[in-house]
N, C-alpha and C positions, 0 to 999 in steps of 0.2 A: 472281705470276705465272700467265698465263694457257697452258699450252701446247695444242697443237695440231697431233692426228696427223696432217698432209698424208699424210706417206708413211714410208715403209718407213726410207728413210733420208737424208730429207731433216728434221730436227726442227726444226719453228717453238712460237716461245716468243713469248710479246707481253707484258713490264711496264714500267709508267711509260713509256709516250712512244715503246718500242723494241719491233724489234721483229725479233728474234733468225731467223737463218736459219744452220741448222747443217750443215752437208756433213757426214754418217754411214755412212761406209761402209768401213770402214778395212782388211777384208781385200781388198778391190780396189784401196787404197791412194784410196779417195775418187771413183775415176773414174766419170763422166758416165754416166746411161745416160737414156734419151729418156722415160724417168718420172721422174726425178728432174730432170729441165727442166722438168717441167710444173709441179712441185711449187714449184720456185723460182720460176718466172713466177707459180701462183698468190699465196705471197707475197709479192711486190711488187705485185701487184695491190689484195690486202688493203693494204695499205698508202698504195695511191694512196687508197683507197674513205674507208680510216678518217682521218677528220680530228687522234685523239686519238695518231696513231701519229705521232714528231717523226722518228726516226733508224734504219735501216735497218741492222743490227750481222751483216755477216756473214764467216762462218769455217768451220772445218774441227773435226778430231776425231784424237787419237791421233798428236799429229803429224806430221799432215799436211794441207795445206791440200785440195787435190786434184794427182791426177795428167792434170785433163783428161777427156776421151772417153774411154767405156770402147770400145775400137777398134775390137771384136769387135761391139760396138750400134751401132758407129756405120756397121758397113760394112753389116750389115743392112738397110739405108735405108732415105728417108724422113729423117734428122736435119733435109735443109735444106727440106724441103715448108714450101711458104711460109706456109700455117698449121700449121705443127705444131708440139714444142712447144719447139725449141731457138731456134727465128726468135723465138717469141714474148716466150722471157726476152730474147733477146738485146734486144730492140724496148722491155719493158717496163723494163729495167734504161737504158736509152739517154734512155728518158722519163719517168722519175722523178724528183718533186720532191720525194722527200726527202731527208735528206742520210744519202751511205754511208757508213759506217766499217766498211772489213774491218780483219780481227787475223787474221796471216796465219802461222801454225809450221811450218815444215816445206819440202813442194815445192809452190809454185806454179805446174807445169809444165804446158802442154797445149794443146789449141785445145779452145775451146769456152769457157773461161772461168780458165783456170789465171789467167797474168800481163794474158790483157787483160781482163780484169771491172779488174782495179786503175786503168786509165786512167782508168774511170768514176766511183771512188769519190771522198769530199770527201778524207777523212784514208785512212793506208795504215799500221800498226804491225805490225810484225813480228820477230821472233822471230830471236837470231842466226845462228839453222842453216836460215833460211828461203833456198829456192832457186828460181831463177827462172828461163825460160827462154819463146821465139816459138817452135816448133819446125815451122814454117809449111814450107816451101821445105825443108826435109827429108823431109820426110811429104807432097812432090808437091803444094799444096796450095798457098794464097796467106792473107795476112794477114783475119782477119775483124772481127767487134765494132764496127766503125769504127777501127781500129788503125793501118792505114794512113794514116788524115790524123791521131790523135790520139797517135801515139808517137813523128813526128818533130817535134809541138810540145810535147810534153814534152822530149826530151829530144835534139833535133837531127839534123834530115837524117843529116848520118855516124854519130853513133850507133844512130841506127835502122836504116839501111842495115845496120851490121856487126850488128846484132840481129834481122831479120830473115833476110837474106841466108843466114847461117849456120846463127840457131836456137842456138846456142851453150848451156850452163849458167850462169847468172851467183849470187853471193849478195848477203846482202841487204848489205850495204856497198856496195856496186857501184849496186845498186838503189839507196840513199838518198843515193850521188852522185849517179848521172844523175838522182835527183827524180821515182823510180816511188814512194818511200816517205816515207811522214815521218816517224817513229825506228825505230829501234833498238834494241830491249833484249834483253838476255842469254838467256833464258831461257822456257823458258811460263806459268811463274808470275810472274816481274815481265812480259812480256807481258799476260797476262789483266791483270793489277792495274791497267797502264796507259794500255788501256781503257777498261774499267772506272771507272776517275777523268777521263779525258777525253769519256766521253760525258756521266758525271756534271755535268763541268764545261758541257759545250754545254747540255746540260738547264735548265743553272741561267740562259743566258741569254733576254732578250725575247725571245720564240716567233717573233714576226711580224718582228720586225728581223732578227732569224737568217736564217728563211725567204725573207726580201727581196734580203738578203746573197746566200746561194746561191746565189737565181735570176739575182740579173748577176751570179755567177761561172761560169756557166755559159750567159746569155743568147744569146750567137754562139754556143753548139754545136749546138743542139739541132737544129734544120733540117738542117744539115749532116753532123752523125755521122749522124742517120737514113739521110740518104741514100747516104751513105758506105755503112756498114750492108746494105744491099740490092745496094748496086751490086756489094760483094765476095763475100755471097751468090750471086749471077747467075756469081763466075768462079768461086766456090770452087765450086758442083755442075756446072760445067765439067770441073773440072779433078781432082772426085774419080771422074769418071766415064774414066777416058786410063786405061788399060794401068800407066805409067808409076807414075802414084798408088796405086794398086789393090796392085800387087806391094811398094808402097817402107809401106804400110801393113801389108801382111799380114807383110812379115819383120816387124816386133815385135810381133806379137801372141803369146802366151805359148805357149812349146812350139816357134816359129820360129826358126830361126837369122835369127839379126840380120845387116844389113846393113853 
């Protein structure tokens, strides 16, 4: 295994055709900063550059996938700059040609990556204690990462409206029922073992056939998803500039009273 120190909080390992991106900021529940988005983006771009990498494995640390964006960092500005780290990451994920496997233990909540990144994954495995949420409207913003397009396709318009309008958390069993999760495992050890097993099974498949099948499954999504991602980013930035949205986000910052 070759480990590359890309970021203090994003650990990157490459081993036998698999690039693992681990979000490792447990003191902040793996909340993401702009620097971390940049490191994640570089991981995806590296996978595209290197033909020997066939699978990207995305996971968290210490019983948390991610709490989403670091809200203080987010409000500091530049989060949705056209050439900034966040949009670079979102575009890199949406455009990847590699198989993307998520290992979700604990919360996968928040804007930026939490639940929405799972819509771009080929396979999602979760522990029974995983929790999901799409809290865009309660925070005064709109869906991002192409989720306004992908979520209704995945779970149906009625369920998508419920999940997006209210932003209420839901558990792993519900995520599996909705089709957001491939399989639920009882605990973290079982989750890790299952992901190891499934990745080994994928690597044992004929490489060209697997890659071609993945391309066919995503063939109709690519341009539409990227276009929707850009459309969402414009509206997201517009909402972020409103007093209503800033007040909603500031109310959730540590030390501030919740609304």
